[in-house]
PQR file with spaces between the fields and no chain letter, atoms N, CA, C, O and H, PARSE charges and radii, in Angstrom:
ATOM       1  N    MET     1     112.864  108.366  133.424 -0.4000 1.5000
ATOM       2  CA   MET     1     113.731  108.470  132.263 -0.0000 2.0000
ATOM       3  C    MET     1     113.106  109.371  131.197  0.5500 1.7000
ATOM       4  O    MET     1     113.793  110.199  130.599 -0.5500 1.4000
ATOM       5  N    ALA     2     111.823  109.209  130.966 -0.4000 1.5000
ATOM       6  CA   ALA     2     111.140  110.017  129.959 -0.0000 2.0000
ATOM       7  C    ALA     2     111.189  111.487  130.343  0.5500 1.7000
ATOM       8  O    ALA     2     111.342  112.350  129.478 -0.5500 1.4000
ATOM       9  H    ALA     2     111.265  108.536  131.452  0.4000 1.0000
ATOM      10  N    ASN     3     111.059  111.784  131.655 -0.4000 1.5000
ATOM      11  CA   ASN     3     111.128  113.169  132.106 -0.0000 2.0000
ATOM      12  C    ASN     3     112.502  113.768  131.823  0.5500 1.7000
ATOM      13  O    ASN     3     112.601  114.931  131.433 -0.5500 1.4000
ATOM      14  H    ASN     3     110.935  111.082  132.357  0.4000 1.0000
ATOM      15  N    GLN     4     113.557  112.988  132.015 -0.4000 1.5000
ATOM      16  CA   GLN     4     114.910  113.479  131.748 -0.0000 2.0000
ATOM      17  C    GLN     4     115.101  113.789  130.266  0.5500 1.7000
ATOM      18  O    GLN     4     115.721  114.790  129.907 -0.5500 1.4000
ATOM      19  H    GLN     4     113.476  112.042  132.332  0.4000 1.0000
ATOM      20  N    GLU     5     114.563  112.919  129.410 -0.4000 1.5000
ATOM      21  CA   GLU     5     114.666  113.147  127.962 -0.0000 2.0000
ATOM      22  C    GLU     5     113.858  114.365  127.560  0.5500 1.7000
ATOM      23  O    GLU     5     114.316  115.175  126.753 -0.5500 1.4000
ATOM      24  H    GLU     5     114.060  112.106  129.702  0.4000 1.0000
ATOM      25  N    ALA     6     112.665  114.502  128.111 -0.4000 1.5000
ATOM      26  CA   ALA     6     111.836  115.663  127.814 -0.0000 2.0000
ATOM      27  C    ALA     6     112.497  116.938  128.299  0.5500 1.7000
ATOM      28  O    ALA     6     112.465  117.961  127.615 -0.5500 1.4000
ATOM      29  H    ALA     6     112.294  113.844  128.765  0.4000 1.0000
ATOM      30  N    LEU     7     113.093  116.879  129.474 -0.4000 1.5000
ATOM      31  CA   LEU     7     113.775  118.031  130.029 -0.0000 2.0000
ATOM      32  C    LEU     7     114.971  118.417  129.156  0.5500 1.7000
ATOM      33  O    LEU     7     115.183  119.600  128.890 -0.5500 1.4000
ATOM      34  H    LEU     7     113.118  116.048  130.030  0.4000 1.0000
ATOM      35  N    ALA     8     115.734  117.455  128.719 -0.4000 1.5000
ATOM      36  CA   ALA     8     116.887  117.732  127.861 -0.0000 2.0000
ATOM      37  C    ALA     8     116.452  118.370  126.548  0.5500 1.7000
ATOM      38  O    ALA     8     117.097  119.295  126.055 -0.5500 1.4000
ATOM      39  H    ALA     8     115.562  116.494  128.935  0.4000 1.0000
ATOM      40  N    GLU     9     115.358  117.871  125.985 -0.4000 1.5000
ATOM      41  CA   GLU     9     114.839  118.439  124.734 -0.0000 2.0000
ATOM      42  C    GLU     9     114.370  119.879  124.953  0.5500 1.7000
ATOM      43  O    GLU     9     114.637  120.758  124.134 -0.5500 1.4000
ATOM      44  H    GLU     9     114.835  117.119  126.385  0.4000 1.0000
ATOM      45  N    LEU    10     113.675  120.108  126.059 -0.4000 1.5000
ATOM      46  CA   LEU    10     113.211  121.464  126.361 -0.0000 2.0000
ATOM      47  C    LEU    10     114.392  122.411  126.552  0.5500 1.7000
ATOM      48  O    LEU    10     114.367  123.538  126.058 -0.5500 1.4000
ATOM      49  H    LEU    10     113.458  119.393  126.725  0.4000 1.0000
ATOM      50  N    GLU    11     115.410  121.969  127.253 -0.4000 1.5000
ATOM      51  CA   GLU    11     116.596  122.802  127.470 -0.0000 2.0000
ATOM      52  C    GLU    11     117.262  123.160  126.144  0.5500 1.7000
ATOM      53  O    GLU    11     117.718  124.287  125.951 -0.5500 1.4000
ATOM      54  H    GLU    11     115.430  121.053  127.654  0.4000 1.0000
ATOM      55  N    GLN    12     117.314  122.195  125.240 -0.4000 1.5000
ATOM      56  CA   GLN    12     117.918  122.450  123.928 -0.0000 2.0000
ATOM      57  C    GLN    12     117.080  123.460  123.141  0.5500 1.7000
ATOM      58  O    GLN    12     117.629  124.381  122.535 -0.5500 1.4000
ATOM      59  H    GLN    12     116.944  121.279  125.397  0.4000 1.0000
ATOM      60  N    ARG    13     115.776  123.296  123.147 -0.4000 1.5000
ATOM      61  CA   ARG    13     114.898  124.223  122.433 -0.0000 2.0000
ATOM      62  C    ARG    13     114.957  125.621  123.047  0.5500 1.7000
ATOM      63  O    ARG    13     114.910  126.617  122.325 -0.5500 1.4000
ATOM      64  H    ARG    13     115.330  122.548  123.639  0.4000 1.0000
ATOM      65  N    ILE    14     115.060  125.702  124.359 -0.4000 1.5000
ATOM      66  CA   ILE    14     115.189  126.992  125.043 -0.0000 2.0000
ATOM      67  C    ILE    14     116.489  127.675  124.607  0.5500 1.7000
ATOM      68  O    ILE    14     116.494  128.871  124.319 -0.5500 1.4000
ATOM      69  H    ILE    14     115.099  124.893  124.946  0.4000 1.0000
ATOM      70  N    ALA    15     117.577  126.928  124.559 -0.4000 1.5000
ATOM      71  CA   ALA    15     118.862  127.493  124.149 -0.0000 2.0000
ATOM      72  C    ALA    15     118.799  128.023  122.710  0.5500 1.7000
ATOM      73  O    ALA    15     119.340  129.087  122.412 -0.5500 1.4000
ATOM      74  H    ALA    15     117.574  125.956  124.793  0.4000 1.0000
ATOM      75  N    ILE    16     118.148  127.288  121.841 -0.4000 1.5000
ATOM      76  CA   ILE    16     118.008  127.715  120.441 -0.0000 2.0000
ATOM      77  C    ILE    16     117.213  129.008  120.360  0.5500 1.7000
ATOM      78  O    ILE    16     117.600  129.936  119.650 -0.5500 1.4000
ATOM      79  H    ILE    16     117.708  126.423  122.083  0.4000 1.0000
ATOM      80  N    LEU    17     116.099  129.070  121.088 -0.4000 1.5000
ATOM      81  CA   LEU    17     115.287  130.280  121.067 -0.0000 2.0000
ATOM      82  C    LEU    17     116.044  131.475  121.647  0.5500 1.7000
ATOM      83  O    LEU    17     115.921  132.589  121.137 -0.5500 1.4000
ATOM      84  H    LEU    17     115.785  128.316  121.664  0.4000 1.0000
ATOM      85  N    ARG    18     116.804  131.261  122.679 -0.4000 1.5000
ATOM      86  CA   ARG    18     117.600  132.362  123.257 -0.0000 2.0000
ATOM      87  C    ARG    18     118.629  132.863  122.251  0.5500 1.7000
ATOM      88  O    ARG    18     118.851  134.069  122.139 -0.5500 1.4000
ATOM      89  H    ARG    18     116.904  130.356  123.093  0.4000 1.0000
ATOM      90  N    ASP    19     119.255  131.952  121.525 -0.4000 1.5000
ATOM      91  CA   ASP    19     120.200  132.353  120.481 -0.0000 2.0000
ATOM      92  C    ASP    19     119.489  133.122  119.369  0.5500 1.7000
ATOM      93  O    ASP    19     119.994  134.135  118.885 -0.5500 1.4000
ATOM      94  H    ASP    19     119.075  130.973  121.616  0.4000 1.0000
ATOM      95  N    ASN    20     118.322  132.638  118.971 -0.4000 1.5000
ATOM      96  CA   ASN    20     117.539  133.327  117.946 -0.0000 2.0000
ATOM      97  C    ASN    20     117.198  134.745  118.385  0.5500 1.7000
ATOM      98  O    ASN    20     117.332  135.694  117.612 -0.5500 1.4000
ATOM      99  H    ASN    20     117.911  131.815  119.364  0.4000 1.0000
ATOM     100  N    LEU    21     116.759  134.881  119.628 -0.4000 1.5000
ATOM     101  CA   LEU    21     116.425  136.207  120.145 -0.0000 2.0000
ATOM     102  C    LEU    21     117.645  137.121  120.136  0.5500 1.7000
ATOM     103  O    LEU    21     117.549  138.283  119.741 -0.5500 1.4000
ATOM     104  H    LEU    21     116.650  134.110  120.256  0.4000 1.0000
ATOM     105  N    ARG    22     118.770  136.611  120.561 -0.4000 1.5000
ATOM     106  CA   ARG    22     120.002  137.402  120.591 -0.0000 2.0000
ATOM     107  C    ARG    22     120.349  137.893  119.181  0.5500 1.7000
ATOM     108  O    ARG    22     120.705  139.057  118.998 -0.5500 1.4000
ATOM     109  H    ARG    22     118.848  135.667  120.882  0.4000 1.0000
ATOM     110  N    GLU    23     120.246  137.005  118.187 -0.4000 1.5000
ATOM     111  CA   GLU    23     120.536  137.372  116.805 -0.0000 2.0000
ATOM     112  C    GLU    23     119.536  138.398  116.274  0.5500 1.7000
ATOM     113  O    GLU    23     119.930  139.352  115.602 -0.5500 1.4000
ATOM     114  H    GLU    23     119.957  136.059  118.335  0.4000 1.0000
ATOM     115  N    LEU    24     118.259  138.213  116.564 -0.4000 1.5000
ATOM     116  CA   LEU    24     117.249  139.151  116.105 -0.0000 2.0000
ATOM     117  C    LEU    24     117.461  140.539  116.699  0.5500 1.7000
ATOM     118  O    LEU    24     117.277  141.546  116.016 -0.5500 1.4000
ATOM     119  H    LEU    24     117.940  137.438  117.109  0.4000 1.0000
ATOM     120  N    ILE    25     117.843  140.587  117.955 -0.4000 1.5000
ATOM     121  CA   ILE    25     118.087  141.878  118.604 -0.0000 2.0000
ATOM     122  C    ILE    25     119.304  142.558  117.968  0.5500 1.7000
ATOM     123  O    ILE    25     119.295  143.770  117.750 -0.5500 1.4000
ATOM     124  H    ILE    25     117.992  139.768  118.509  0.4000 1.0000
ATOM     125  N    GLU    26     120.335  141.792  117.675 -0.4000 1.5000
ATOM     126  CA   GLU    26     121.514  142.352  117.015 -0.0000 2.0000
ATOM     127  C    GLU    26     121.160  142.858  115.621  0.5500 1.7000
ATOM     128  O    GLU    26     121.624  143.922  115.211 -0.5500 1.4000
ATOM     129  H    GLU    26     120.342  140.808  117.852  0.4000 1.0000
ATOM     130  N    GLN    27     120.342  142.102  114.891 -0.4000 1.5000
ATOM     131  CA   GLN    27     119.919  142.526  113.558 -0.0000 2.0000
ATOM     132  C    GLN    27     119.073  143.793  113.641  0.5500 1.7000
ATOM     133  O    GLN    27     119.216  144.701  112.823 -0.5500 1.4000
ATOM     134  H    GLN    27     119.965  141.237  115.224  0.4000 1.0000
ATOM     135  N    ALA    28     118.206  143.841  114.619 -0.4000 1.5000
ATOM     136  CA   ALA    28     117.326  145.000  114.763 -0.0000 2.0000
ATOM     137  C    ALA    28     118.138  146.269  114.982  0.5500 1.7000
ATOM     138  O    ALA    28     117.753  147.342  114.517 -0.5500 1.4000
ATOM     139  H    ALA    28     118.089  143.103  115.284  0.4000 1.0000
ATOM     140  N    ALA    29     119.238  146.153  115.674 -0.4000 1.5000
ATOM     141  CA   ALA    29     120.084  147.315  115.928 -0.0000 2.0000
ATOM     142  C    ALA    29     120.690  147.849  114.631  0.5500 1.7000
ATOM     143  O    ALA    29     120.996  149.036  114.528 -0.5500 1.4000
ATOM     144  H    ALA    29     119.550  145.281  116.052  0.4000 1.0000
ATOM     145  N    GLY    30     120.859  146.978  113.651 -0.4000 1.5000
ATOM     146  CA   GLY    30     121.463  147.378  112.389 -0.0000 2.0000
ATOM     147  C    GLY    30     120.472  147.843  111.337  0.5500 1.7000
ATOM     148  O    GLY    30     120.872  148.468  110.355 -0.5500 1.4000
ATOM     149  H    GLY    30     120.610  146.013  113.734  0.4000 1.0000
ATOM     150  N    TYR    31     119.207  147.558  111.512 -0.4000 1.5000
ATOM     151  CA   TYR    31     118.198  147.934  110.535 -0.0000 2.0000
ATOM     152  C    TYR    31     117.724  149.361  110.756  0.5500 1.7000
ATOM     153  O    TYR    31     117.781  149.897  111.863 -0.5500 1.4000
ATOM     154  H    TYR    31     118.881  147.050  112.310  0.4000 1.0000
ATOM     155  N    SER    32     117.262  149.947  109.683 -0.4000 1.5000
ATOM     156  CA   SER    32     116.622  151.251  109.798 -0.0000 2.0000
ATOM     157  C    SER    32     115.344  151.229  108.982  0.5500 1.7000
ATOM     158  O    SER    32     115.234  150.488  108.005 -0.5500 1.4000
ATOM     159  H    SER    32     117.216  149.512  108.784  0.4000 1.0000
ATOM     160  N    GLY    33     114.395  152.029  109.376 -0.4000 1.5000
ATOM     161  CA   GLY    33     113.128  152.092  108.664 -0.0000 2.0000
ATOM     162  C    GLY    33     112.018  151.450  109.463  0.5500 1.7000
ATOM     163  O    GLY    33     112.216  150.447  110.149 -0.5500 1.4000
ATOM     164  H    GLY    33     114.485  152.631  110.169  0.4000 1.0000
ATOM     165  N    ALA    34     110.852  152.047  109.359 -0.4000 1.5000
ATOM     166  CA   ALA    34     109.710  151.592  110.152 -0.0000 2.0000
ATOM     167  C    ALA    34     109.292  150.168  109.811  0.5500 1.7000
ATOM     168  O    ALA    34     108.967  149.390  110.708 -0.5500 1.4000
ATOM     169  H    ALA    34     110.691  152.861  108.802  0.4000 1.0000
ATOM     170  N    ALA    35     109.294  149.816  108.524 -0.4000 1.5000
ATOM     171  CA   ALA    35     108.871  148.471  108.119 -0.0000 2.0000
ATOM     172  C    ALA    35     109.804  147.417  108.692  0.5500 1.7000
ATOM     173  O    ALA    35     109.349  146.385  109.184 -0.5500 1.4000
ATOM     174  H    ALA    35     109.558  150.448  107.796  0.4000 1.0000
ATOM     175  N    ASP    36     111.111  147.671  108.632 -0.4000 1.5000
ATOM     176  CA   ASP    36     112.085  146.726  109.184 -0.0000 2.0000
ATOM     177  C    ASP    36     111.927  146.601  110.692  0.5500 1.7000
ATOM     178  O    ASP    36     111.990  145.502  111.244 -0.5500 1.4000
ATOM     179  H    ASP    36     111.481  148.509  108.232  0.4000 1.0000
ATOM     180  N    GLU    37     111.723  147.722  111.346 -0.4000 1.5000
ATOM     181  CA   GLU    37     111.569  147.711  112.800 -0.0000 2.0000
ATOM     182  C    GLU    37     110.326  146.938  113.216  0.5500 1.7000
ATOM     183  O    GLU    37     110.353  146.191  114.194 -0.5500 1.4000
ATOM     184  H    GLU    37     111.672  148.615  110.898  0.4000 1.0000
ATOM     185  N    GLU    38     109.242  147.116  112.477 -0.4000 1.5000
ATOM     186  CA   GLU    38     108.005  146.408  112.814 -0.0000 2.0000
ATOM     187  C    GLU    38     108.166  144.907  112.594  0.5500 1.7000
ATOM     188  O    GLU    38     107.724  144.103  113.415 -0.5500 1.4000
ATOM     189  H    GLU    38     109.220  147.722  111.682  0.4000 1.0000
ATOM     190  N    LEU    39     108.795  144.536  111.492 -0.4000 1.5000
ATOM     191  CA   LEU    39     109.025  143.118  111.205 -0.0000 2.0000
ATOM     192  C    LEU    39     109.896  142.488  112.284  0.5500 1.7000
ATOM     193  O    LEU    39     109.590  141.401  112.774 -0.5500 1.4000
ATOM     194  H    LEU    39     109.154  145.190  110.825  0.4000 1.0000
ATOM     195  N    ASN    40     110.967  143.159  112.653 -0.4000 1.5000
ATOM     196  CA   ASN    40     111.839  142.632  113.709 -0.0000 2.0000
ATOM     197  C    ASN    40     111.116  142.563  115.040  0.5500 1.7000
ATOM     198  O    ASN    40     111.274  141.600  115.791 -0.5500 1.4000
ATOM     199  H    ASN    40     111.215  144.042  112.255  0.4000 1.0000
ATOM     200  N    SER    41     110.335  143.569  115.330 -0.4000 1.5000
ATOM     201  CA   SER    41     109.571  143.575  116.580 -0.0000 2.0000
ATOM     202  C    SER    41     108.634  142.377  116.637  0.5500 1.7000
ATOM     203  O    SER    41     108.515  141.724  117.675 -0.5500 1.4000
ATOM     204  H    SER    41     110.206  144.351  114.720  0.4000 1.0000
ATOM     205  N    ASP    42     107.973  142.089  115.525 -0.4000 1.5000
ATOM     206  CA   ASP    42     107.073  140.931  115.462 -0.0000 2.0000
ATOM     207  C    ASP    42     107.839  139.628  115.635  0.5500 1.7000
ATOM     208  O    ASP    42     107.391  138.732  116.349 -0.5500 1.4000
ATOM     209  H    ASP    42     108.070  142.619  114.683  0.4000 1.0000
ATOM     210  N    ARG    43     108.981  139.523  114.989 -0.4000 1.5000
ATOM     211  CA   ARG    43     109.799  138.307  115.099 -0.0000 2.0000
ATOM     212  C    ARG    43     110.286  138.105  116.537  0.5500 1.7000
ATOM     213  O    ARG    43     110.244  136.996  117.070 -0.5500 1.4000
ATOM     214  H    ARG    43     109.344  140.251  114.409  0.4000 1.0000
ATOM     215  N    ILE    44     110.742  139.184  117.144 -0.4000 1.5000
ATOM     216  CA   ILE    44     111.231  139.096  118.516 -0.0000 2.0000
ATOM     217  C    ILE    44     110.097  138.707  119.457  0.5500 1.7000
ATOM     218  O    ILE    44     110.281  137.861  120.332 -0.5500 1.4000
ATOM     219  H    ILE    44     110.777  140.084  116.710  0.4000 1.0000
ATOM     220  N    ALA    45     108.932  139.315  119.284 -0.4000 1.5000
ATOM     221  CA   ALA    45     107.779  138.993  120.136 -0.0000 2.0000
ATOM     222  C    ALA    45     107.382  137.528  119.981  0.5500 1.7000
ATOM     223  O    ALA    45     107.050  136.862  120.961 -0.5500 1.4000
ATOM     224  H    ALA    45     108.783  140.002  118.573  0.4000 1.0000
ATOM     225  N    ASN    46     107.418  137.034  118.753 -0.4000 1.5000
ATOM     226  CA   ASN    46     107.069  135.633  118.496 -0.0000 2.0000
ATOM     227  C    ASN    46     108.050  134.692  119.173  0.5500 1.7000
ATOM     228  O    ASN    46     107.644  133.730  119.825 -0.5500 1.4000
ATOM     229  H    ASN    46     107.688  137.576  117.957  0.4000 1.0000
ATOM     230  N    GLN    47     109.342  134.967  119.020 -0.4000 1.5000
ATOM     231  CA   GLN    47     110.353  134.123  119.635 -0.0000 2.0000
ATOM     232  C    GLN    47     110.260  134.176  121.164  0.5500 1.7000
ATOM     233  O    GLN    47     110.437  133.161  121.837 -0.5500 1.4000
ATOM     234  H    GLN    47     109.671  135.748  118.490  0.4000 1.0000
ATOM     235  N    GLN    48     109.981  135.367  121.704 -0.4000 1.5000
ATOM     236  CA   GLN    48     109.864  135.508  123.157 -0.0000 2.0000
ATOM     237  C    GLN    48     108.667  134.725  123.684  0.5500 1.7000
ATOM     238  O    GLN    48     108.744  134.106  124.746 -0.5500 1.4000
ATOM     239  H    GLN    48     109.837  136.192  121.157  0.4000 1.0000
ATOM     240  N    ALA    49     107.557  134.752  122.940 -0.4000 1.5000
ATOM     241  CA   ALA    49     106.372  133.995  123.353 -0.0000 2.0000
ATOM     242  C    ALA    49     106.665  132.497  123.359  0.5500 1.7000
ATOM     243  O    ALA    49     106.247  131.780  124.269 -0.5500 1.4000
ATOM     244  H    ALA    49     107.495  135.254  122.077  0.4000 1.0000
ATOM     245  N    GLN    50     107.383  132.030  122.343 -0.4000 1.5000
ATOM     246  CA   GLN    50     107.751  130.614  122.297 -0.0000 2.0000
ATOM     247  C    GLN    50     108.676  130.261  123.455  0.5500 1.7000
ATOM     248  O    GLN    50     108.525  129.216  124.088 -0.5500 1.4000
ATOM     249  H    GLN    50     107.723  132.612  121.604  0.4000 1.0000
ATOM     250  N    LEU    51     109.630  131.138  123.723 -0.4000 1.5000
ATOM     251  CA   LEU    51     110.558  130.908  124.826 -0.0000 2.0000
ATOM     252  C    LEU    51     109.813  130.859  126.155  0.5500 1.7000
ATOM     253  O    LEU    51     110.057  129.972  126.972 -0.5500 1.4000
ATOM     254  H    LEU    51     109.752  131.987  123.210  0.4000 1.0000
ATOM     255  N    ASP    52     108.915  131.803  126.372 -0.4000 1.5000
ATOM     256  CA   ASP    52     108.142  131.825  127.617 -0.0000 2.0000
ATOM     257  C    ASP    52     107.349  130.533  127.799  0.5500 1.7000
ATOM     258  O    ASP    52     107.279  129.993  128.903 -0.5500 1.4000
ATOM     259  H    ASP    52     108.717  132.524  125.709  0.4000 1.0000
ATOM     260  N    ALA    53     106.752  130.038  126.710 -0.4000 1.5000
ATOM     261  CA   ALA    53     105.970  128.802  126.783 -0.0000 2.0000
ATOM     262  C    ALA    53     106.854  127.610  127.133  0.5500 1.7000
ATOM     263  O    ALA    53     106.466  126.762  127.937 -0.5500 1.4000
ATOM     264  H    ALA    53     106.808  130.477  125.814  0.4000 1.0000
ATOM     265  N    LEU    54     108.036  127.545  126.534 -0.4000 1.5000
ATOM     266  CA   LEU    54     108.944  126.428  126.815 -0.0000 2.0000
ATOM     267  C    LEU    54     109.476  126.484  128.243  0.5500 1.7000
ATOM     268  O    LEU    54     109.597  125.451  128.902 -0.5500 1.4000
ATOM     269  H    LEU    54     108.351  128.234  125.881  0.4000 1.0000
ATOM     270  N    VAL    55     109.793  127.671  128.717 -0.4000 1.5000
ATOM     271  CA   VAL    55     110.275  127.807  130.095 -0.0000 2.0000
ATOM     272  C    VAL    55     109.187  127.381  131.065  0.5500 1.7000
ATOM     273  O    VAL    55     109.465  126.710  132.058 -0.5500 1.4000
ATOM     274  H    VAL    55     109.695  128.510  128.181  0.4000 1.0000
ATOM     275  N    LYS    56     107.959  127.766  130.784 -0.4000 1.5000
ATOM     276  CA   LYS    56     106.837  127.361  131.637 -0.0000 2.0000
ATOM     277  C    LYS    56     106.680  125.841  131.622  0.5500 1.7000
ATOM     278  O    LYS    56     106.486  125.218  132.666 -0.5500 1.4000
ATOM     279  H    LYS    56     107.733  128.311  129.977  0.4000 1.0000
ATOM     280  N    GLU    57     106.764  125.253  130.432 -0.4000 1.5000
ATOM     281  CA   GLU    57     106.647  123.794  130.309 -0.0000 2.0000
ATOM     282  C    GLU    57     107.771  123.097  131.078  0.5500 1.7000
ATOM     283  O    GLU    57     107.538  122.102  131.764 -0.5500 1.4000
ATOM     284  H    GLU    57     106.922  125.759  129.584  0.4000 1.0000
ATOM     285  N    ARG    58     108.988  123.625  130.958 -0.4000 1.5000
ATOM     286  CA   ARG    58     110.127  123.052  131.677 -0.0000 2.0000
ATOM     287  C    ARG    58     109.937  123.147  133.186  0.5500 1.7000
ATOM     288  O    ARG    58     110.195  122.191  133.917 -0.5500 1.4000
ATOM     289  H    ARG    58     109.177  124.433  130.400  0.4000 1.0000
ATOM     290  N    ASP    59     109.482  124.311  133.641 -0.4000 1.5000
ATOM     291  CA   ASP    59     109.268  124.501  135.083 -0.0000 2.0000
ATOM     292  C    ASP    59     108.203  123.552  135.625  0.5500 1.7000
ATOM     293  O    ASP    59     108.329  123.042  136.738 -0.5500 1.4000
ATOM     294  H    ASP    59     109.272  125.088  133.047  0.4000 1.0000
ATOM     295  N    GLU    60     107.159  123.319  134.840 -0.4000 1.5000
ATOM     296  CA   GLU    60     106.119  122.375  135.258 -0.0000 2.0000
ATOM     297  C    GLU    60     106.663  120.958  135.309  0.5500 1.7000
ATOM     298  O    GLU    60     106.308  120.184  136.198 -0.5500 1.4000
ATOM     299  H    GLU    60     107.057  123.733  133.935  0.4000 1.0000
ATOM     300  N    LEU    61     107.512  120.620  134.369 -0.4000 1.5000
ATOM     301  CA   LEU    61     108.120  119.288  134.335 -0.0000 2.0000
ATOM     302  C    LEU    61     109.035  119.090  135.548  0.5500 1.7000
ATOM     303  O    LEU    61     109.082  118.005  136.128 -0.5500 1.4000
ATOM     304  H    LEU    61     107.800  121.249  133.647  0.4000 1.0000
ATOM     305  N    LEU    62     109.748  120.132  135.916 -0.4000 1.5000
ATOM     306  CA   LEU    62     110.656  120.037  137.058 -0.0000 2.0000
ATOM     307  C    LEU    62     109.904  119.902  138.386  0.5500 1.7000
ATOM     308  O    LEU    62     110.443  119.349  139.345 -0.5500 1.4000
ATOM     309  H    LEU    62     109.709  121.013  135.445  0.4000 1.0000
ATOM     310  N    LYS    63     108.692  120.390  138.450 -0.4000 1.5000
ATOM     311  CA   LYS    63     107.898  120.296  139.690 -0.0000 2.0000
ATOM     312  C    LYS    63     107.408  118.877  139.951  0.5500 1.7000
ATOM     313  O    LYS    63     107.087  118.529  141.087 -0.5500 1.4000
ATOM     314  H    LYS    63     108.254  120.839  137.671  0.4000 1.0000
ATOM     315  N    ARG    64     107.348  118.064  138.911 -0.4000 1.5000
ATOM     316  CA   ARG    64     106.813  116.696  139.058 -0.0000 2.0000
ATOM     317  C    ARG    64     107.745  115.801  139.816  0.5500 1.7000
ATOM     318  O    ARG    64     107.442  114.626  140.023 -0.5500 1.4000
ATOM     319  H    ARG    64     107.609  118.347  137.988  0.4000 1.0000
């Protein structure tokens, strides 16, 4: 039961991060200027790293 709850929470967090990434990419397309591009690039990289970690955690949970 605990694994199912943990899995559901991970799936929800993954969905949120994917939405965040989608929004950041859309915003980046609208921005101009090196400072804006660098800030967006950093934000996207951060969100992607979090997403990768959660997907890895979910995959490990599913293997159990």
